N, C-alpha and C positions, 0 to 999 in steps of 0.2 A: 178296514181302510175303505174310504168312500172316494168317489171320483167327481170332478167338476168339469163342465165344458167351459173352456176359457177362450176369450177373444182378445187380441191385441190389434187395435185398429189404428193404422198409421195413414199418412197422406198418400203413400205409394202402395203399401202392402197391408193385407190382413193376415195375421198369423193366428191360427186357431187350432184347438185340439183338446185332448183329454189330459188333465193333470190330477194326480192323486192329492189327498189331503196331507201327505207327507212331503210334498214338493217334488215329486217325480213326474216328468213329462212322459206320458205313456204313448201318446200318438199326436203328431203335429202335422199340419198342412199349411200351405201358403197360397193365397190368391191375390190378384191385383185388386186394389181398392176401387179402381174406376172412378176416381174422385170427381172427374169432370161431369159425371152423370148427376151429381148432387146428393144432398143429404137424404131425401125420401127414398131415392133409388138405392142408396147405400144401406139404409135400414132394411129395406125389403131383401136385399142381397144377403145380409147377415141372417135374417130369419130363415131364408132358404138354405144357407150353408149349415145352419144349426140342426135342421130336421133329421138328416140321417144319423147324426151323432146322438141326438136324443133317443131315436128309435133303437140304435145298436147298444149304447152304453148305459142308458137310463141314469144319467148323472143326478147327483143330489141337488145341483143348482147350476147357475150360469154366472160366470165371473167375467166382467168386461173391463178392459183397459182401452182408453180412447184418447186420441188427440183432442185438444181443446180444454177449456175450463169446464169441468163437469161438476154440477151440483149433485151431492151424493144421495139425497133422499129419493128423487125420481130419476136420477141420472140424466138430467136435462143439460144439454150442451149450451153453455152460457155465452161462449165466444172463443176467440183465439183459435179458430179452426178454419183459417182462410183457404186452406188447401181443398176443402170440400164445400162448394157453394150450397147455401140453404141448409147447412148442418145445424147452426145455432137454432135453438128452439125445440129441437127434437128431444123427446123424453125416452131414453133407452129402456129404463127399467119396466115401466108399465107395458111397453110394446112387447117385450120378451115374456113378462109374467102372464099377460093376457093370451099370448100365443101358446105357451107351453105349460103354464100352471106350476112353475118352479120358482123358488126364491132367486132373486137376481141382484147383483151389485154392479155399479159402474163407477169408474174412477179415472182421473187424468193419467195419461200414459207415463209421464215422468214420476208422478207419485207412486205408480205401481212399480216402476224400476227401483225406487227407493225402498219400498216394502220388500221387494225380492232380495235386495242386498242385505237387509236385516234378517231375512228368513233363511236363505241358503248361501249368501254371498259374503262380501268383505266386511259387512257390519253385523254379522251374526253374533248374538249375545250382547250387543251394544244398545243401550236405552236411548241415548241422545246422539243423533248423527244427522248429517246432511248428505244428500247425493247431488252432485253437480254433473249435468250432462253437457258436454262441450261438442257442439256440432256446427250446423249452419247458424244457429243461435246458441244461447246459453240458458238452460232451464234447470230446475231442480226440485227436490222433494225434501221435506223437513219431518223428521221423526223425533218427538220429544216425549220422554217417559214411556217409550215403547209404542206410542200412538202417533198416527199421521196427523200433522198439523196442517189444516187446509186454509185457515184464515176466515175472515168474515164472509167473503163471497167466493170461496174456493179458488182464490188467486194467489195464495201464499207460495213462495218459491219462484216467483217470476223475477228473479234478481238479475236476469239478463238486461233488464231495463234500468238498472241502477245508473245514476249519473256519476261518472268518474272523470275528472279533468275536463268537464264541460261536454263530454260525449257519453252516449249510451254504452254501457260496458260491453255488451255482446257485439256491438259494431266494431269494437277494437280487439276483443279478446277471444272471440269465437274462431272457428276454423276459417270461416268466411273472412273475418277480419285479418287473419294471418295471410290469407291469399291476397287480399287487397294491398296489404303492406308490402308483400314480396313483389307484387306486380309494379307497385309504385317505385320500389327501390331498383328494379332491374329494367323497367320499361317493357317487359314482356307481358303477354296476355295468355290466358289459358292454363295458368299454373294450378297445381293442386297440392294437397298436403304431402302426398307420396313423393312428388318431384322435389318439393321444398326440402323435405327431410333427407332425401337421397343426396342432395347437394350439400346439406349440412354435414352429413357423415363423410362425404368426399373431401371436406375441407374448404368449401366455398366460403370465404370470409364475409362476403356480402350477405349471404343467406344466414350465416351464423349470427351476424349482428341483428338481422331482421327477427330471427327466432328468439334471440335473447331479449329484445325489446318487447316482443309479444308476450313472452313468459312473465316479464315484469308487470305488464298490464293485467294478465290473468291472475298473478299473485296478489296484486292490489285488491282485487275484488274478493279473493279468498280470504285475505287478511281481514277485510271489513266484515265478512261473514263470521269469522272466528270471534271478533269483538262483539258482534251482535248476538250470537247464539251460544257461544261457549260450548260447542259440541265436543264430545269425546273423540269423534272420528268424522272425517270428511271423505266420502268416496267419490272418486273422479272417474267418469265414464265418457263414452263416445269413441269415435274412431281414434282419437289421439291416445287412448289407453293402450293401443297396440304398440306404442313406442316403449312400453314397459318401464323398467327401472331407470332407463336413461331419462325419460320424461319425468318420472316421479321424483327422482333425486334432484333434478334441476328445479322443479316446482317447490319441493321442500326447502331448498336453499333460498330461493327467491322469496317465498312466504316468510321464512324465518328472519330474513333481513328487514322485513317490514313490521315485525311484531316487537312489542316491548318485551324485555327479558322475562317478566312473569308469565307471559303468554306463549313463549316459544315452545314449551313442551306440553302444553295443555291439550292440544288437538293433534291426533295422528292423521296423516294423509295416506290414503290407500287407493289402489286401482280397483275398479269394478270387476267382480268375478262371477256374477250371477249368470252371465252368458247370453246367448242369442234369444233365449225364451224368457228373458227377465220380465217383459211386460205381461206375459201369460202367468208366470209364477206370482208376480206381485198382485195381479188381479185375483188370483185364487187366495192369496194371503189376506187380501182385503175382504173377500167373501167370508173366510173363516173367522176373521176378527169381528165382522158384522153379525154373523148368524150363529156363531158358536162361542164368541168371546175368546177364541184361541189366539 
């Protein structure tokens, strides 16, 4: 068994630690990203955080998951990283390789989550699947034939920007979209998903209608992805996954109603199970696939 140093770089937090090549998180820590300090400061922070782990564990390599569109050869941040000023243009891989002399990989964070679900999570053993992350926006990862599909410029899976009914899908069907819809229906401000679903469970008919309409919008995009990719499985993640089978059954029904009969049973919908360290796990899986073909 060998060990990798893994980073999961988000707009708010950096999760990092040691992960085995069998998918076991052996040690993990969390630090604030300090995103406002900017990209160069963030890179320097990552190098400093890595030093004691390199000295203590002597890992076989470094596996990075990061927000933004990440070009995989040099790990260059191409864009979509608004949370960290001056992050686009930074090349993560040569920075780490030059500092530590170890093989390094870097990949988009949601793509890493998708890889984690196929390695240890809900899509284990599945060759063709999609992972959809439902949060402030909607993003995703595509795995076809067991390999990550990045697209021409590492931008595949940005389906939150799909146009549905004249509007951007994530503006309607993300958790942020649900909150806006609920606030418009009630005239209240400061709502969140927890409050909305507590009211649904308590029998609030206004909130039940709001959530039903939101689920229809979410289901429309999922149905479109089923037609486009014909995946064996779609894994749904994000905070909404905490609703469990209640949410999953509702989405299954809503999606099924929008599919032609021949497509209704082609794709299984499942909740993400890779857990809180999915970004780190997926980063390691990407490293193993890149450097060992595993």
